[in-house]
DSSP file (Angstrom, degrees, kcal/mol; ACC not computed):
  #  RESIDUE AA STRUCTURE BP1 BP2  ACC     N-H-->O    O-->H-N    N-H-->O    O-->H-N    TCO  KAPPA ALPHA  PHI   PSI    X-CA   Y-CA   Z-CA
    1    1 A X              0   0    0      0, 0.0   118,-2.8     0, 0.0     2,-0.3   0.000 360.0 360.0 360.0 119.0    0.0    0.0    0.0
    2    2 A X  B     -A  118   0A   0    116,-0.3   116,-0.2     1,-0.1     4,-0.2  -0.927 360.0-156.8-130.8 152.4    1.5    3.2   -1.2
    3    3 A X     >  +     0   0    0    114,-2.7     4,-2.7    -2,-0.3     5,-0.2   0.449  68.3 103.2 -99.8  -4.2    0.5    6.9   -1.4
    4    4 A X  H  > S+     0   0    0    112,-0.4     4,-2.1     1,-0.2     5,-0.1   0.847  81.5  46.5 -57.3 -42.3    2.9    7.9   -4.2
    5    5 A X  H  > S+     0   0    0      2,-0.2     4,-2.2     1,-0.2    -1,-0.2   0.919 114.6  47.5 -65.5 -43.0    0.3    7.9   -7.0
    6    6 A X  H  > S+     0   0    0      2,-0.2     4,-2.6    -4,-0.2    -2,-0.2   0.882 109.9  52.8 -66.0 -38.2   -2.2    9.9   -4.8
    7    7 A X  H  X S+     0   0    0     -4,-2.7     4,-2.3     1,-0.2    -1,-0.2   0.927 110.1  49.1 -61.5 -44.3    0.5   12.4   -3.8
    8    8 A X  H  X S+     0   0    0     -4,-2.1     4,-2.1    -5,-0.2    -2,-0.2   0.898 111.2  49.6 -61.8 -41.1    1.3   12.9   -7.5
    9    9 A X  H  X S+     0   0    0     -4,-2.2     4,-2.4     2,-0.2    -2,-0.2   0.917 110.2  49.5 -64.9 -43.6   -2.3   13.4   -8.3
   10   10 A X  H  X S+     0   0    0     -4,-2.6     4,-1.1     1,-0.2     6,-0.3   0.905 110.9  50.7 -64.3 -39.6   -2.8   16.0   -5.5
   11   11 A X  H  < S+     0   0    0     -4,-2.3     3,-0.4     1,-0.2    -1,-0.2   0.915 112.3  47.3 -61.3 -42.5    0.3   17.8   -6.7
   12   12 A X  H  < S+     0   0    0     -4,-2.1    -2,-0.2     1,-0.2    -1,-0.2   0.880 115.0  44.9 -66.2 -39.2   -1.0   17.9  -10.3
   13   13 A X  H  < S+     0   0    0     -4,-2.4     2,-0.3    -5,-0.1    -1,-0.2   0.544 115.0  45.6 -87.3  -7.9   -4.5   19.1   -9.3
   14   14 A X     <  -     0   0    0     -4,-1.1     8,-0.0    -3,-0.4     0, 0.0  -0.899  69.6-133.6-133.2 160.9   -3.5   21.8   -6.8
   15   15 A X        +     0   0    0     -2,-0.3     2,-0.2     2,-0.0    -4,-0.1  -0.180  58.8 140.9-103.1  38.2   -1.0   24.6   -6.7
   16   16 A X        -     0   0    0     -6,-0.3    -2,-0.1    -5,-0.2    -3,-0.0  -0.564  34.4-175.8 -86.8 145.8    0.1   23.7   -3.2
   17   17 A X        +     0   0    0     -2,-0.2     2,-0.5     5,-0.0    -1,-0.1   0.651  55.7 100.1-106.6 -25.1    3.7   23.9   -2.1
   18   18 A X     >  -     0   0    0      1,-0.2     4,-2.3     2,-0.1     5,-0.2  -0.502  57.2-158.2 -73.1 117.6    3.3   22.4    1.4
   19   19 A X  H  > S+     0   0    0     -2,-0.5     4,-2.9     1,-0.2     5,-0.3   0.884  93.2  53.6 -61.2 -39.4    4.4   18.8    1.5
   20   20 A X  H  > S+     0   0    0      1,-0.2     4,-2.4     2,-0.2    -1,-0.2   0.880 109.7  47.9 -66.4 -36.5    2.4   18.1    4.6
   21   21 A X  H  > S+     0   0    0      2,-0.2     4,-2.3     1,-0.2    -1,-0.2   0.913 113.0  48.4 -67.8 -41.7   -0.8   19.5    3.0
   22   22 A X  H  X S+     0   0    0     -4,-2.3     4,-2.3     2,-0.2    -2,-0.2   0.949 115.0  43.7 -63.3 -50.0   -0.2   17.5   -0.1
   23   23 A X  H  X S+     0   0    0     -4,-2.9     4,-2.5     1,-0.2    -2,-0.2   0.907 112.2  54.3 -63.5 -41.1    0.4   14.2    1.8
   24   24 A X  H  X S+     0   0    0     -4,-2.4     4,-1.8    -5,-0.3    -1,-0.2   0.919 109.9  46.3 -58.1 -45.2   -2.6   15.0    4.1
   25   25 A X  H  X S+     0   0    0     -4,-2.3     4,-2.1     1,-0.2    -1,-0.2   0.905 111.1  52.4 -64.1 -42.4   -4.9   15.4    1.1
   26   26 A X  H  X S+     0   0    0     -4,-2.3     4,-2.2     1,-0.2    -2,-0.2   0.888 108.0  52.4 -62.1 -38.2   -3.6   12.2   -0.4
   27   27 A X  H  X S+     0   0    0     -4,-2.5     4,-2.5     2,-0.2    -1,-0.2   0.873 105.4  54.2 -66.6 -36.6   -4.3   10.3    2.8
   28   28 A X  H  X S+     0   0    0     -4,-1.8     4,-2.5     1,-0.2    -2,-0.2   0.932 110.9  45.9 -62.1 -45.2   -7.9   11.6    2.9
   29   29 A X  H  X S+     0   0    0     -4,-2.1     4,-2.1     2,-0.2    -2,-0.2   0.869 110.3  54.4 -65.3 -35.8   -8.4   10.2   -0.6
   30   30 A X  H  X S+     0   0    0     -4,-2.2     4,-1.8     2,-0.2     5,-0.3   0.951 111.8  43.3 -63.3 -47.3   -6.7    6.9    0.3
   31   31 A X  H  X S+     0   0    0     -4,-2.5     4,-2.0     1,-0.2     3,-0.3   0.945 113.5  52.4 -61.2 -47.9   -9.0    6.4    3.3
   32   32 A X  H  < S+     0   0    0     -4,-2.5    13,-0.4     1,-0.2    -1,-0.2   0.876 120.3  32.8 -56.3 -40.1  -12.1    7.4    1.3
   33   33 A X  H  < S+     0   0    0     -4,-2.1    -1,-0.2    -5,-0.2    -2,-0.2   0.617 130.4  26.8 -96.4 -13.6  -11.3    5.0   -1.5
   34   34 A X  H  < S+     0   0    0     -4,-1.8     2,-0.4    -3,-0.3    -3,-0.2   0.559 101.5  71.2-129.2 -12.0   -9.7    2.0    0.3
   35   35 A X     <  -     0   0    0     -4,-2.0     2,-0.2    -5,-0.3    -1,-0.1  -0.900  65.8-133.4-118.2 140.0  -10.8    1.7    3.9
   36   36 A X        -     0   0    0     -2,-0.4     7,-0.2     7,-0.1     2,-0.1  -0.583  41.3 -90.1 -84.5 152.0  -14.1    0.6    5.3
   37   37 A X     >  -     0   0    0      5,-3.6     4,-2.2    -2,-0.2    -1,-0.1  -0.410  30.0-144.6 -59.0 129.8  -15.7    2.6    8.1
   38   38 A X  T  4 S+     0   0    0      1,-0.2    -1,-0.2     2,-0.2    -2,-0.0   0.641  96.6  51.5 -74.6 -13.2  -14.5    1.2   11.4
   39   39 A X  T  4 S+     0   0    0      3,-0.1    -1,-0.2    25,-0.0    -2,-0.0   0.883 130.7   8.8 -87.2 -45.6  -17.9    1.9   13.0
   40   40 A X  T  4 S-     0   0    0      2,-0.2    -2,-0.2    24,-0.0     3,-0.1   0.466  90.3-124.3-120.6  -3.7  -20.2    0.2   10.5
   41   41 A X     <  +     0   0    0     -4,-2.2     2,-0.3     1,-0.2    -3,-0.1   0.714  68.3 128.4  66.9  22.7  -17.9   -1.7    8.1
   42   42 A X        -     0   0    0     -5,-0.1    -5,-3.6     2,-0.0     2,-0.6  -0.746  59.3-138.4-102.2 156.3  -19.3    0.1    5.0
   43   43 A X        +     0   0    0     -2,-0.3    -7,-0.1    -7,-0.2    16,-0.0  -0.676  61.9 120.4-111.7  75.8  -17.2    1.9    2.4
   44   44 A X        +     0   0    0     -2,-0.6    16,-3.1     2,-0.1    17,-0.4  -0.428  33.1 158.4-138.3  57.3  -19.4    4.9    1.9
   45   45 A X  E     -B   59   0B   0    -13,-0.4     2,-0.4    14,-0.2    14,-0.2  -0.576  23.3-161.4 -87.3 147.2  -17.3    8.0    2.8
   46   46 A X  E     -B   58   0B   0     12,-2.6    12,-2.3    -2,-0.2     2,-0.4  -0.986  20.4-127.3-122.5 139.5  -17.9   11.5    1.7
   47   47 A X  E     -B   57   0B   0     -2,-0.4    10,-0.3    10,-0.2     3,-0.1  -0.697  16.8-135.3 -87.7 134.1  -15.2   14.1    1.8
   48   48 A X        -     0   0    0      8,-3.0     3,-0.1    -2,-0.4    -1,-0.0  -0.356  43.7 -77.7 -72.4 165.0  -15.8   17.4    3.5
   49   49 A X    >   -     0   0    0      1,-0.1     3,-1.7     2,-0.1    -1,-0.2  -0.316  62.8 -85.7 -60.5 150.8  -14.6   20.6    1.8
   50   50 A X  T 3  S+     0   0    0      1,-0.3    -1,-0.1    -3,-0.1     3,-0.1  -0.339 116.1  19.9 -58.0 137.2  -10.9   21.2    2.1
   51   51 A X  T 3  S+     0   0    0      1,-0.3    -1,-0.3    -3,-0.1     2,-0.3   0.619  79.6 159.2  73.7  16.2  -10.0   23.1    5.3
   52   52 A X    X   -     0   0    0     -3,-1.7     3,-1.0     3,-0.2     2,-0.3  -0.552  57.2 -94.4 -63.6 132.8  -13.3   22.1    7.1
   53   53 A X  T 3  S-     0   0    0      1,-0.3    -1,-0.1    -2,-0.3     3,-0.0  -0.339  89.3 -28.2 -62.7 114.4  -12.5   22.5   10.8
   54   54 A X  T 3  S+     0   0    0     -2,-0.3     2,-0.4     1,-0.1    -1,-0.3   0.497 117.8  94.5  64.0   9.1  -11.3   19.2   12.3
   55   55 A X    <   +     0   0    0     -3,-1.0    12,-0.2    -6,-0.1    -3,-0.2  -0.997  32.2 159.7-132.4 136.4  -13.3   17.0    9.9
   56   56 A X        +     0   0    0     10,-3.1    -8,-3.0     1,-0.4     2,-0.3   0.688  67.9  17.7-118.4 -42.4  -12.2   15.4    6.7
   57   57 A X  E     -BC  47  66B   0      9,-1.9     9,-3.0   -10,-0.3    -1,-0.4  -0.938  54.1-161.1-134.0 154.2  -14.6   12.5    6.0
   58   58 A X  E     -BC  46  65B   0    -12,-2.3   -12,-2.6    -2,-0.3     2,-0.7  -0.999  23.8-127.6-131.9 138.5  -18.0   11.4    7.0
   59   59 A X  E  >  -B   45   0B   0      5,-2.5     4,-2.3    -2,-0.4   -14,-0.2  -0.759  15.2-157.5 -81.3 118.4  -19.4    7.9    6.7
   60   60 A X  T  4 S+     0   0    0    -16,-3.1    -1,-0.2    -2,-0.7   -15,-0.1   0.824  88.4  56.5 -66.1 -31.2  -22.7    8.4    4.8
   61   61 A X  T  4 S+     0   0    0    -17,-0.4    -1,-0.2     1,-0.2   -16,-0.1   0.913 127.7  11.3 -69.9 -43.6  -24.0    5.0    6.2
   62   62 A X  T  4 S-     0   0    0      2,-0.1    -2,-0.2   -20,-0.1    -1,-0.2   0.445  94.2-123.7-118.3  -1.2  -23.6    5.7    9.9
   63   63 A X     <  +     0   0    0     -4,-2.3     2,-0.3     1,-0.2    -3,-0.1   0.611  53.5 155.9  69.1  15.4  -22.9    9.5   10.0
   64   64 A X        -     0   0    0     -5,-0.2    -5,-2.5    41,-0.0     2,-0.3  -0.573  34.6-140.6 -73.5 135.4  -19.6    9.1   11.9
   65   65 A X  E     -Cd  58 105B   0     39,-0.6    41,-2.5    -2,-0.3     2,-0.4  -0.734  18.4-165.3 -96.0 144.4  -17.2   12.0   11.3
   66   66 A X  E     -Cd  57 106B   0     -9,-3.0   -10,-3.1    -2,-0.3    -9,-1.9  -0.979  17.0-153.9-131.6 141.4  -13.4   11.4   10.9
   67   67 A X  E     - d   0 107B   0     39,-2.8    41,-2.4    -2,-0.4     2,-0.5  -0.970  20.7-151.4-107.7 132.0  -10.3   13.5   11.0
   68   68 A X  E     - d   0 108B   0     -2,-0.5     2,-0.3    39,-0.2    41,-0.2  -0.873  14.6-176.2-105.4 133.9   -7.5   12.1    8.9
   69   69 A X  E     - d   0 109B   0     39,-2.4    41,-3.0    -2,-0.5     2,-0.4  -0.948  12.6-151.6-127.2 150.5   -3.9   12.7    9.9
   70   70 A X  E     + d   0 110B   0     -2,-0.3     2,-0.4    39,-0.2    41,-0.2  -0.972  16.5 174.6-120.8 136.0   -0.7   11.7    8.1
   71   71 A X  E     - d   0 111B   0     39,-2.6    41,-2.0    -2,-0.4     2,-0.2  -0.975  27.7-131.2-143.7 126.1    2.6   11.2   10.0
   72   72 A X  E     + d   0 112B   0     -2,-0.4     2,-0.3    39,-0.2    41,-0.2  -0.541  42.2 159.0 -73.2 143.7    5.9    9.9    8.6
   73   73 A X        -     0   0    0     39,-2.6     2,-0.3    -2,-0.2    41,-0.3  -0.967  36.3-121.8-156.6 165.7    7.3    7.2   10.7
   74   74 A X     >  -     0   0    0     -2,-0.3     4,-2.1    39,-0.1     5,-0.2  -0.734  36.3-108.3-107.9 164.7    9.7    4.3   10.8
   75   75 A X  H  > S+     0   0    0     -2,-0.3     4,-2.4     1,-0.2     5,-0.2   0.881 121.3  56.1 -60.4 -36.7    8.8    0.7   11.6
   76   76 A X  H  > S+     0   0    0      2,-0.2     4,-2.2     1,-0.2    -1,-0.2   0.917 106.8  48.8 -62.3 -43.4   10.7    1.1   14.9
   77   77 A X  H  > S+     0   0    0      2,-0.2     4,-2.0     1,-0.2    -1,-0.2   0.895 110.7  50.5 -63.4 -39.5    8.5    4.1   15.8
   78   78 A X  H  X S+     0   0    0     -4,-2.1     4,-2.2     2,-0.2    -2,-0.2   0.899 109.0  51.6 -63.6 -41.2    5.3    2.1   14.9
   79   79 A X  H  X S+     0   0    0     -4,-2.4     4,-2.6     1,-0.2    -2,-0.2   0.892 108.2  52.4 -61.4 -40.3    6.5   -0.8   17.1
   80   80 A X  H  X S+     0   0    0     -4,-2.2     4,-2.6     2,-0.2     5,-0.3   0.890 107.9  51.3 -62.8 -39.4    7.0    1.7   20.0
   81   81 A X  H  X>S+     0   0    0     -4,-2.0     4,-2.2     1,-0.2     5,-0.6   0.927 111.7  47.5 -61.7 -44.4    3.5    3.0   19.5
   82   82 A X  H  <5S+     0   0    0     -4,-2.2    -2,-0.2     1,-0.2    -1,-0.2   0.912 115.1  45.1 -62.6 -42.9    2.2   -0.6   19.7
   83   83 A X  H  <5S+     0   0    0     -4,-2.6    -2,-0.2     1,-0.2    -1,-0.2   0.875 123.5  33.1 -71.4 -37.2    4.3   -1.4   22.8
   84   84 A X  H  <5S-     0   0    0     -4,-2.6    -2,-0.2     2,-0.2    -1,-0.2   0.637  92.9-139.1 -93.6 -16.5    3.5    1.8   24.7
   85   85 A X  T  <5 +     0   0    0     -4,-2.2    74,-0.5    -5,-0.3     2,-0.4   0.858  66.4 113.4  55.3  38.9   -0.1    2.3   23.4
   86   86 A X  E   < -G  158   0C   0     -5,-0.6     2,-0.4    -6,-0.3    72,-0.2  -0.999  41.9-178.0-139.9 137.9    0.6    6.0   23.2
   87   87 A X  E     -G  157   0C   0     70,-2.4    70,-3.4    -2,-0.4     2,-0.4  -0.993   6.8-164.4-137.4 129.7    0.8    8.2   20.1
   88   88 A X  E     +G  156   0C   0     -2,-0.4     2,-0.3    68,-0.2    68,-0.2  -0.939  17.6 159.8-116.1 135.7    1.6   12.0   20.1
   89   89 A X  E     -G  155   0C   0     66,-2.2    66,-3.1    -2,-0.4     2,-0.4  -0.938  43.7 -90.9-146.3 166.9    1.0   14.3   17.2
   90   90 A X  E     -G  154   0C   0     -2,-0.3    64,-0.3    64,-0.2     2,-0.1  -0.674  42.2-164.4 -82.6 131.7    0.6   17.9   16.4
   91   91 A X  E     -     0   0C   0     62,-2.8    62,-0.4    -2,-0.4     3,-0.1  -0.294  19.5-102.5 -99.9-169.3   -3.0   19.2   16.5
   92   92 A X  E    S-     0   0C   0      1,-0.3    61,-0.8    60,-0.2    -1,-0.2   0.243  75.3 -19.2 -90.7-144.6   -4.6   22.4   15.2
   93   93 A X  E  >  -G  152   0C   0     59,-0.2     4,-2.5     1,-0.1    -1,-0.3  -0.461  66.5-129.9 -67.6 133.9   -5.6   25.5   17.0
   94   94 A X  H  > S+     0   0    0     57,-3.3     4,-2.5     1,-0.2     5,-0.2   0.922 100.9  43.2 -57.0 -56.0   -6.0   24.7   20.7
   95   95 A X  H  > S+     0   0    0     56,-0.3     4,-2.3     1,-0.2    -1,-0.2   0.848 115.5  50.6 -65.8 -31.8   -9.4   26.1   21.5
   96   96 A X  H  > S+     0   0    0      2,-0.2     4,-2.1     1,-0.2    -1,-0.2   0.912 110.4  49.6 -66.9 -42.9  -10.9   24.7   18.3
   97   97 A X  H  < S+     0   0    0     -4,-2.5     4,-0.5     2,-0.2    -2,-0.2   0.907 112.2  47.7 -62.3 -43.7   -9.5   21.3   19.1
   98   98 A X  H >< S+     0   0    0     -4,-2.5     3,-1.3     1,-0.2     4,-0.4   0.925 111.8  50.1 -62.2 -46.1  -10.9   21.4   22.6
   99   99 A X  H >< S+     0   0    0     -4,-2.3     3,-1.1     1,-0.3    -1,-0.2   0.866 104.6  59.2 -61.5 -35.9  -14.3   22.5   21.3
  100  100 A X  G >< S+     0   0    0     -4,-2.1     3,-1.4     1,-0.2     5,-0.5   0.579  80.6  84.6 -75.4  -8.6  -14.4   19.7   18.8
  101  101 A X  G X  S+     0   0    0     -3,-1.3     3,-1.1    -4,-0.5    -1,-0.2   0.900  90.3  52.8 -55.0 -39.4  -14.1   17.1   21.5
  102  102 A X  G <  S+     0   0    0     -3,-1.1    -1,-0.3    -4,-0.4    -2,-0.2   0.572  92.4  73.7 -75.4  -9.5  -17.9   17.3   21.8
  103  103 A X  G <  S-     0   0    0     -3,-1.4    -1,-0.2    -4,-0.2   -38,-0.2   0.429 100.8-127.2 -85.3   1.3  -18.4   16.8   18.1
  104  104 A X    <   +     0   0    0     -3,-1.1   -39,-0.6    -4,-0.2     2,-0.5   0.932  43.0 172.4  55.2  54.9  -17.6   13.1   18.4
  105  105 A X  E     -d   65   0B   0     -5,-0.5   -39,-0.2    -4,-0.2    -1,-0.2  -0.851  21.2-148.1 -99.4 123.1  -14.9   12.9   15.8
  106  106 A X  E     -d   66   0B   0    -41,-2.5   -39,-2.8    -2,-0.5     2,-0.4  -0.526  14.3-133.6 -81.9 156.2  -12.9    9.7   15.3
  107  107 A X  E     -dE  67 125B   0     18,-2.5    18,-2.4   -41,-0.2     2,-0.4  -0.931  17.2-172.3-113.6 136.3   -9.3    9.9   14.2
  108  108 A X  E     -dE  68 124B   0    -41,-2.4   -39,-2.4    -2,-0.4     2,-0.5  -0.999  12.4-168.2-121.3 125.8   -7.6    7.8   11.5
  109  109 A X  E     -dE  69 123B   0     14,-2.3    14,-3.0    -2,-0.4     2,-0.6  -0.954   9.7-151.5-122.1 117.6   -3.9    8.4   11.3
  110  110 A X  E     -dE  70 122B   0    -41,-3.0   -39,-2.6    -2,-0.5     2,-0.6  -0.783   7.5-159.4 -89.7 121.6   -1.8    7.0    8.4
  111  111 A X  E     +dE  71 121B   0     10,-3.0     9,-3.0    -2,-0.6    10,-1.5  -0.903  23.5 171.2 -99.5 124.2    1.8    6.3    9.4
  112  112 A X  E     -dE  72 119B   0    -41,-2.0   -39,-2.6    -2,-0.6     2,-0.4  -0.925  40.3-103.3-137.1 155.8    3.9    6.2    6.3
  113  113 A X     >  -     0   0    0      5,-2.7     4,-2.1    -2,-0.3     5,-0.4  -0.675  32.5-139.7 -78.6 129.4    7.6    6.0    5.2
  114  114 A X  T  4 S+     0   0    0     -2,-0.4    -1,-0.1   -41,-0.3   -40,-0.0   0.894  93.3  41.3 -62.2 -46.0    8.7    9.5    4.2
  115  115 A X  T  4 S+     0   0    0      1,-0.2    -1,-0.2     2,-0.1    -2,-0.0   0.902 128.0  27.4 -74.8 -41.0   10.8    8.6    1.1
  116  116 A X  T  4 S-     0   0    0      2,-0.1  -112,-0.4  -113,-0.0    -2,-0.2   0.621  92.2-133.4 -96.7 -12.9    8.7    5.9   -0.5
  117  117 A X     <  +     0   0    0     -4,-2.1  -114,-2.7     1,-0.2     2,-0.4   0.745  49.6 159.3  60.3  25.7    5.2    7.0    0.8
  118  118 A X  B     -A    2   0A   0     -5,-0.4    -5,-2.7  -116,-0.2     2,-0.4  -0.648  44.2-121.4 -78.6 131.4    4.6    3.4    1.7
  119  119 A X  E     -E  112   0B   0   -118,-2.8    -7,-0.3    -2,-0.4     3,-0.1  -0.609  29.3-179.5 -75.8 124.4    1.9    3.0    4.4
  120  120 A X  E     -     0   0B   0     -9,-3.0     2,-0.3    -2,-0.4    -8,-0.2   0.871  63.5 -31.8 -88.6 -45.6    3.3    1.2    7.5
  121  121 A X  E     -E  111   0B   0    -10,-1.5   -10,-3.0    42,-0.0     2,-0.4  -0.981  49.7-126.3-165.3 166.9    0.0    1.2    9.5
  122  122 A X  E     -E  110   0B   0     -2,-0.3    41,-3.4   -12,-0.2    42,-0.5  -0.994  22.5-150.7-127.8 126.9   -3.2    3.1   10.1
  123  123 A X  E     -EF 109 162B   0    -14,-3.0   -14,-2.3    -2,-0.4     2,-0.4  -0.701   5.8-159.4 -95.1 147.1   -4.2    4.0   13.7
  124  124 A X  E     -EF 108 161B   0     37,-2.8    37,-2.4    -2,-0.3     2,-0.5  -0.994   8.5-177.5-128.0 127.9   -7.7    4.4   14.8
  125  125 A X  E     -E  107   0B   0    -18,-2.4   -18,-2.5    -2,-0.4     2,-0.1  -0.981  20.4-138.3-126.7 119.2   -8.8    6.4   17.8
  126  126 A X    >   -     0   0    0     -2,-0.5     3,-1.9    33,-0.4   -21,-0.1  -0.448  19.5-123.2 -72.8 145.9  -12.5    6.5   18.8
  127  127 A X  G >  S+     0   0    0      1,-0.3     3,-1.9     2,-0.2   -22,-0.1   0.795 109.9  69.0 -59.1 -28.5  -13.9    9.8   20.0
  128  128 A X  G 3  S+     0   0    0      1,-0.3    -1,-0.3   -24,-0.1   -22,-0.0   0.733  98.3  51.9 -62.7 -20.3  -14.9    8.1   23.3
  129  129 A X  G <  S+     0   0    0     -3,-1.9     2,-0.5    30,-0.1    29,-0.4   0.267  93.2  88.7 -99.4  10.5  -11.2    7.8   24.1
  130  130 A X    <   +     0   0    0     -3,-1.9     2,-0.2   -29,-0.1   -26,-0.1  -0.943  51.3 150.7-114.0 122.9  -10.5   11.5   23.5
  131  131 A X    >>  -     0   0    0     -2,-0.5     3,-1.9   -29,-0.0     4,-0.5  -0.804  61.1 -81.5-139.5-179.0  -10.9   14.0   26.3
  132  132 A X  G >4 S+     0   0    0      1,-0.3     3,-1.1    -2,-0.2   -34,-0.0   0.809 122.6  63.1 -57.3 -32.4   -9.5   17.3   27.6
  133  133 A X  G 34 S+     0   0    0      1,-0.2    -1,-0.3     3,-0.1    23,-0.1   0.707  96.7  59.6 -67.5 -18.4   -6.5   15.6   29.1
  134  134 A X  G <4 S+     0   0    0     -3,-1.9    22,-2.6    21,-0.1     2,-0.7   0.689  91.3  78.2 -79.0 -20.4   -5.4   14.4   25.5
  135  135 A X  E <<  -H  155   0C   0     -3,-1.1     2,-0.6    -4,-0.5    20,-0.2  -0.825  62.6-173.2-100.2 112.8   -5.2   18.1   24.3
  136  136 A X  E     -H  154   0C   0     18,-3.1    18,-2.8    -2,-0.7   -45,-0.2  -0.910  20.2-132.1-110.4 113.8   -2.0   19.7   25.4
  137  137 A X  E     -H  153   0C   0     -2,-0.6    16,-0.3    16,-0.2     2,-0.2  -0.324  16.6-145.7 -65.6 143.4   -1.7   23.5   24.6
  138  138 A X        -     0   0    0     14,-2.5     2,-0.1     1,-0.1   -44,-0.1  -0.607  37.8 -77.1 -98.3 168.1    1.5   24.8   23.0
  139  139 A X        -     0   0    0     -2,-0.2    13,-0.4     1,-0.1    -1,-0.1  -0.428  55.3-110.3 -64.7 132.7    3.0   28.2   23.7
  140  140 A X        -     0   0    0     11,-0.2    11,-0.2    -2,-0.1    10,-0.1  -0.269  39.9 -93.5 -62.4 152.6    1.1   30.9   21.8
  141  141 A X        -     0   0    0      9,-2.7     8,-1.7     6,-0.3    -1,-0.1  -0.348  50.5 -98.3 -64.6 148.2    3.0   32.6   18.9
  142  142 A X    >   -     0   0    0      6,-0.2     3,-1.5     1,-0.1     7,-0.3  -0.127  30.2-105.8 -66.7 164.8    4.8   35.8   19.9
  143  143 A X  T 3  S+     0   0    0      1,-0.3     5,-0.2     5,-0.2    -1,-0.1   0.680 120.7  54.2 -66.2 -17.5    3.4   39.2   19.3
  144  144 A X  T 3  S+     0   0    0      3,-0.1    -1,-0.3     0, 0.0    -2,-0.1   0.518  86.7 107.0 -94.0  -5.9    5.8   39.7   16.4
  145  145 A X  S X  S-     0   0    0     -3,-1.5     3,-1.2     1,-0.1     5,-0.0  -0.301  83.7-114.2 -71.5 157.1    4.7   36.6   14.6
  146  146 A X  T 3  S+     0   0    0      1,-0.3     2,-0.3     2,-0.0    -1,-0.1   0.888 120.3  33.7 -58.4 -40.9    2.5   36.7   11.5
  147  147 A X  T >  S-     0   0    0      3,-0.1     3,-2.1    -5,-0.0    -1,-0.3  -0.502  94.7-164.3-110.4  59.6   -0.3   35.1   13.4
  148  148 A X  T <   +     0   0    0     -3,-1.2    -5,-0.2    -2,-0.3    -6,-0.2  -0.120  68.9  12.9 -51.0 135.0    0.4   36.7   16.8
  149  149 A X  T 3  S+     0   0    0     -8,-1.7    -1,-0.3     1,-0.3    -6,-0.1   0.215  85.8 143.0  85.2 -15.8   -1.2   35.0   19.7
  150  150 A X    <   -     0   0    0     -3,-2.1    -9,-2.7    -8,-0.2     2,-0.5  -0.348  35.6-156.5 -60.8 136.7   -2.3   31.9   17.8
  151  151 A X        -     0   0    0    -11,-0.2   -57,-3.3    -3,-0.1   -56,-0.3  -0.958  10.3-172.6-125.6 117.4   -2.0   28.8   20.0
  152  152 A X  E     -G   93   0C   0     -2,-0.5   -14,-2.5   -13,-0.4     2,-0.3  -0.160  10.4-147.3 -88.9-171.5   -1.6   25.3   18.7
  153  153 A X  E     - H   0 137C   0    -61,-0.8   -62,-2.8   -62,-0.4     2,-0.3  -0.970  10.9-128.3-151.5 166.0   -1.7   22.1   20.6
  154  154 A X  E     -GH  90 136C   0    -18,-2.8   -18,-3.1    -2,-0.3     2,-0.5  -0.894  22.6-145.8-111.0 151.1   -0.4   18.6   20.7
  155  155 A X  E     -GH  89 135C   0    -66,-3.1   -66,-2.2    -2,-0.3     2,-0.6  -0.977   6.8-162.2-121.3 129.2   -2.6   15.6   21.0
  156  156 A X  E     -G   88   0C   0    -22,-2.6     2,-0.4    -2,-0.5   -68,-0.2  -0.936  13.0-167.5-112.3 117.9   -1.7   12.5   23.0
  157  157 A X  E     +G   87   0C   0    -70,-3.4   -70,-2.4    -2,-0.6     2,-0.2  -0.801  12.7 169.4-104.8 144.2   -3.8    9.4   22.1
  158  158 A X  E     +G   86   0C   0    -29,-0.4   -72,-0.2    -2,-0.4   -73,-0.1  -0.748  58.8  58.8-131.7-173.3   -4.0    6.1   24.0
  159  159 A X  S    S+     0   0    0    -74,-0.5   -33,-0.4    -2,-0.2     2,-0.3   0.949  78.2 179.3  52.0  51.6   -6.4    3.2   23.5
  160  160 A X        -     0   0    0    -75,-0.2     2,-0.4   -79,-0.1    -1,-0.2  -0.639  20.7-157.3 -89.9 137.1   -5.2    2.9   19.9
  161  161 A X  E     -F  124   0B   0    -37,-2.4   -37,-2.8    -2,-0.3     2,-0.5  -0.918  12.6-138.0-109.5 143.5   -6.4    0.4   17.5
  162  162 A X  E     -F  123   0B   0     -2,-0.4   -39,-0.2   -39,-0.2   -41,-0.0  -0.884   9.1-164.5-103.0 129.1   -4.3   -0.7   14.5
  163  163 A X              0   0    0    -41,-3.4    -1,-0.1    -2,-0.5   -40,-0.1   0.866 360.0 360.0 -80.2 -39.0   -6.2   -1.1   11.2
  164  164 A X              0   0    0    -42,-0.5    -1,-0.1     0, 0.0   -41,-0.1   0.392 360.0 360.0-124.3 360.0   -3.5   -3.0    9.3
């Protein structure tokens, strides 16, 4: 399972420069076209508009909302996630992420090899396992920054299921 063709398609169809945005979009398409809903086992996803806050896909069959994340990793890092049952990643804007806890959004996280875009594994975290303690605020951007005062967050997940 590789993302390379989807990454190429996203690059062709958009004028984006950000590698993380390109890979993220490719991962959304990969899930939409290749993975069954973990809630109802149907393959009936609809993609939200690009940049929809904290939501990327919805299962039309069961109405479950999903946020898709992409993270480059090595097999050793994936093994550590399995052994420790903890995964940490960068989230979006802090207050938005906290607010969205109540929207019951599940996470699917594609772990892939950076050079080959080969998918190593896909993590699944149910919204029932996401709470305020999982959302760790980062230091706000300085007053001289382009987006002064903006505050991001890190998200720490446990109770992880592995899809592949």
